[in-house]
Kinemage of the C-alpha trace (Angstrom):
@kinemage 1
@onewidth
@group {chain A} dominant
@subgroup {mainchain}
@vectorlist {calphas} color= white
{ca met a 1} P 85.485 177.045 82.023
{ca asn a 2} L 82.387 179.172 81.859
{ca lys a 3} L 82.138 182.592 80.245
{ca arg a 4} L 83.538 184.380 83.311
{ca gly a 5} L 86.670 182.170 83.406
{ca trp a 6} L 85.587 180.135 86.429
{ca pro a 7} L 86.067 176.328 86.433
{ca ser a 8} L 82.933 174.402 85.702
{ca asp a 9} L 80.953 172.688 88.443
{ca lys a 10} L 82.155 169.363 87.027
{ca asn a 11} L 85.831 170.290 87.509
{ca ile a 12} L 85.193 171.675 90.986
{ca ser a 13} L 83.456 168.421 91.896
{ca lys a 14} L 86.496 166.393 90.736
{ca val a 15} L 88.873 168.553 92.762
{ca asn a 16} L 86.631 168.235 95.830
{ca lys a 17} L 86.585 164.449 95.493
{ca ile a 18} L 90.378 164.317 95.208
{ca leu a 19} L 90.815 166.577 98.256
{ca leu a 20} L 88.301 164.532 100.237
{ca ser a 21} L 90.173 161.323 99.340
{ca val a 22} L 93.476 162.846 100.467
{ca ile a 23} L 91.941 163.981 103.767
{ca val a 24} L 90.339 160.582 104.428
{ca phe a 25} L 93.589 158.751 103.592
{ca ser a 26} L 95.696 161.077 105.798
{ca asn a 27} L 93.336 160.792 108.748
{ca ser a 28} L 93.137 157.006 108.384
{ca tyr a 29} L 96.934 156.828 108.392
{ca ile a 30} L 97.156 158.941 111.554
{ca val a 31} L 94.461 156.903 113.336
{ca ile a 32} L 95.491 153.397 112.229
{ca leu a 33} L 99.296 153.626 112.425
{ca pro a 34} L 99.460 153.808 116.256
{ca ile a 35} L 97.556 150.526 116.627
{ca leu a 36} L 99.500 148.550 113.994
{ca pro a 37} L 102.285 147.410 116.391
{ca lys a 38} L 99.643 146.156 118.852
{ca ala a 39} L 97.838 144.280 116.075
{ca asp a 40} L 101.145 142.822 114.905
{ca tyr a 41} L 101.904 141.607 118.444
{ca val a 42} L 98.468 139.987 118.840
{ca ile a 43} L 98.766 138.274 115.459
{ca lys a 44} L 102.261 136.996 116.288
{ca gln a 45} L 100.954 135.593 119.581
{ca his a 46} L 98.498 133.443 117.635
{ca ile a 47} L 100.310 132.450 114.450
{ca thr a 48} L 104.008 132.258 115.305
{ca lys a 49} L 105.921 130.016 117.625
{ca pro a 50} L 107.190 131.903 120.659
{ca ile a 51} L 110.900 132.554 120.971
{ca val a 52} L 112.149 129.795 123.232
{ca val a 53} L 115.585 130.026 124.784
{ca asn a 54} L 116.412 127.477 127.432
{ca pro a 55} L 120.044 127.617 128.552
{ca thr a 56} L 119.816 124.090 129.958
{ca glu a 57} L 118.973 122.671 126.531
{ca glu a 58} L 121.904 122.635 124.128
{ca asn a 59} L 119.530 122.330 121.170
{ca ser a 60} L 117.738 125.546 122.169
{ca leu a 61} L 120.997 127.497 122.301
{ca asn a 62} L 122.098 126.134 118.920
{ca lys a 63} L 119.082 127.788 117.325
{ca ile a 64} L 120.264 131.260 118.337
{ca asp a 65} L 122.095 133.075 115.559
{ca arg a 66} L 125.432 134.219 116.963
{ca ser a 67} L 126.590 135.875 113.747
{ca tyr a 68} L 125.333 139.364 114.707
{ca asn a 69} L 124.656 141.372 117.864
{ca his a 70} L 121.019 141.297 118.915
{ca leu a 71} L 118.606 141.560 121.847
{ca ile a 72} L 116.163 138.723 122.563
{ca leu a 73} L 113.199 139.168 124.905
{ca pro a 74} L 111.295 135.856 124.609
{ca thr a 75} L 108.256 136.990 126.638
{ca ile a 76} L 107.383 139.717 124.146
{ca gln a 77} L 108.731 137.861 121.097
{ca leu a 78} L 111.363 140.477 120.434
{ca asp a 79} L 114.521 139.539 118.558
{ca tyr a 80} L 116.122 142.644 117.123
{ca pro a 81} L 119.642 143.769 116.127
{ca met a 82} L 121.531 145.804 118.716
{ca leu a 83} L 122.840 148.915 116.971
{ca ile a 84} L 126.080 150.353 118.292
{ca ser a 85} L 126.675 153.957 117.266
{ca asn a 86} L 127.435 157.405 118.675
{ca asn a 87} L 124.784 158.941 116.410
{ca pro a 88} L 121.544 159.686 118.348
{ca leu a 89} L 119.512 159.215 115.171
{ca thr a 90} L 120.314 155.495 115.400
{ca ile a 91} L 117.382 155.136 117.802
{ca his a 92} L 115.035 155.602 114.838
{ca arg a 93} L 116.367 152.358 113.344
{ca gly a 94} L 115.786 150.016 116.301
{ca val a 95} L 117.455 148.908 119.556
{ca trp a 96} L 120.232 151.405 120.214
{ca his a 97} L 123.134 150.836 122.609
{ca arg a 98} L 123.631 154.108 124.466
{ca pro a 99} L 127.140 155.525 124.021
{ca asn a 100} L 129.246 155.791 127.170
{ca thr a 101} L 127.562 152.776 128.742
{ca asn a 102} L 129.144 149.349 128.950
{ca leu a 103} L 128.901 146.658 126.337
{ca pro a 104} L 127.973 143.186 127.634
{ca asp a 105} L 131.546 141.889 127.660
{ca lys a 106} L 132.547 144.556 130.208
{ca thr a 107} L 131.185 144.473 133.747
{ca gly a 108} L 128.836 147.395 134.287
{ca asn a 109} L 125.584 148.876 133.018
{ca thr a 110} L 124.658 147.994 129.429
{ca val a 111} L 121.916 150.410 128.384
{ca leu a 112} L 119.652 149.736 125.412
{ca val a 113} L 116.878 152.074 124.300
{ca gly a 114} L 114.221 152.053 121.611
{ca his a 115} L 111.096 153.850 120.539
{ca arg a 116} L 107.757 152.718 121.907
{ca phe a 117} L 105.954 154.513 119.125
{ca thr a 118} L 106.975 156.729 116.242
{ca tyr a 119} L 105.479 157.749 112.924
{ca thr a 120} L 108.916 157.863 111.310
{ca gly a 121} L 110.955 154.995 112.761
{ca thr a 122} L 110.863 151.525 114.226
{ca ala a 123} L 108.803 150.996 117.399
{ca val a 124} L 110.855 148.073 118.734
{ca phe a 125} L 109.841 148.581 122.368
{ca tyr a 126} L 106.101 149.022 121.736
{ca asn a 127} L 105.367 145.993 123.960
{ca leu a 128} L 108.131 146.538 126.516
{ca asp a 129} L 105.459 147.150 129.166
{ca lys a 130} L 104.546 143.453 128.899
{ca leu a 131} L 107.943 142.434 130.308
{ca lys a 132} L 107.755 141.113 133.888
{ca ile a 133} L 110.033 140.579 136.856
{ca gln a 134} L 111.886 137.239 136.522
{ca asp a 135} L 111.598 137.266 132.707
{ca asp a 136} L 114.667 136.311 130.702
{ca ala a 137} L 116.582 138.737 128.514
{ca tyr a 138} L 119.421 137.761 126.202
{ca ile a 139} L 122.027 139.764 124.365
{ca val a 140} L 124.049 138.071 121.670
{ca tyr a 141} L 127.290 140.028 121.478
{ca asn a 142} L 130.486 139.007 119.708
{ca gln a 143} L 129.169 135.433 119.337
{ca lys a 144} L 128.501 134.991 123.055
{ca ile a 145} L 125.064 134.862 124.697
{ca tyr a 146} L 124.585 136.998 127.810
{ca his a 147} L 121.635 135.734 129.850
{ca tyr a 148} L 119.982 138.273 132.154
{ca ile a 149} L 117.038 138.013 134.557
{ca val a 150} L 114.750 141.046 134.925
{ca asn a 151} L 114.680 142.099 138.575
{ca lys a 152} L 113.395 145.668 138.564
{ca ser a 153} L 110.796 147.777 136.799
{ca thr a 154} L 110.211 151.470 137.328
{ca ile a 155} L 108.911 154.649 135.732
{ca val a 156} L 111.081 157.759 135.926
{ca pro a 157} L 111.027 161.297 134.518
{ca pro a 158} L 113.066 161.973 131.360
{ca thr a 159} L 115.596 163.862 133.470
{ca ala a 160} L 116.527 160.717 135.463
{ca thr a 161} L 119.947 160.228 133.895
{ca glu a 162} L 120.975 157.949 136.774
{ca ile a 163} L 119.405 155.020 134.920
{ca glu a 164} L 122.456 155.136 132.637
{ca ala a 165} L 124.962 155.461 135.488
{ca pro a 166} L 127.841 152.967 135.692
{ca ser a 167} L 127.412 150.025 138.038
{ca lys a 168} L 129.778 147.609 139.731
{ca glu a 169} L 127.557 144.669 138.775
{ca ala a 170} L 126.885 143.440 135.262
{ca ile a 171} L 123.364 144.683 134.522
{ca leu a 172} L 121.199 145.390 131.518
{ca thr a 173} L 118.983 148.489 131.476
{ca leu a 174} L 116.195 148.753 128.905
{ca tyr a 175} L 114.092 151.871 128.626
{ca thr a 176} L 111.554 153.599 126.417
{ca cys a 177} L 108.984 156.379 126.565
{ca thr a 178} L 105.744 155.979 128.486
{ca pro a 179} L 102.734 156.312 128.566
{ca leu a 180} L 102.221 154.968 125.079
{ca trp a 181} L 102.248 157.670 122.378
{ca thr a 182} L 103.898 160.215 124.676
{ca ala a 183} L 107.406 161.066 125.860
{ca lys a 184} L 106.225 162.194 129.304
{ca glu a 185} L 108.179 159.582 131.305
{ca arg a 186} L 110.520 156.614 130.863
{ca leu a 187} L 109.589 152.974 131.416
{ca val a 188} L 112.706 151.232 132.731
{ca phe a 189} L 113.586 147.568 133.213
{ca val a 190} L 116.786 146.433 134.873
{ca ala a 191} L 118.093 142.885 134.609
{ca glu a 192} L 121.103 141.266 136.267
{ca leu a 193} L 123.511 139.014 134.443
{ca lys a 194} L 122.987 135.369 135.285
{ca glu a 195} L 125.455 133.648 132.957
{ca val a 196} L 127.446 133.888 129.751
{ca leu a 197} L 126.900 131.047 127.290
């Protein structure tokens, strides 16, 4: 403190450095966090073995853990627990089964949703846009494996509640927000049940 009671230039300099560090750290977090899932996906493509599920090979099926309910999308290397809950906040924890839609063991529309990007939760569907027509999708539910084939991809407005409508056929509907980093529309994939293993 100087004679007038003001902090010294040395103390002001320290405070400025601390504030500058906080600002740089915060901005780095905001800029880098959105690209981390993409970097993770690219790294996994190069250093991990892809998820391989081949229903015609008994050995391949034996490698699938049937002890919990989960969604497997081999093309995008996704293997994540399927969370069943009536609480909408469940979506922040991963792949959420939408209430009032069918579960895989009942014929109808099984709807699973997940975040594509979030600062506060798990972005399980960040790479969902890489899924393609004819790709395989698997749900392990109650120790059975439900094998689906993707047959439709579309983008709809958030008001398109028909994507969760009941169906006579056994189908799987996956959707998330799009374009990336926005909630402007919904990216939707529909797959039809091929077999139960």
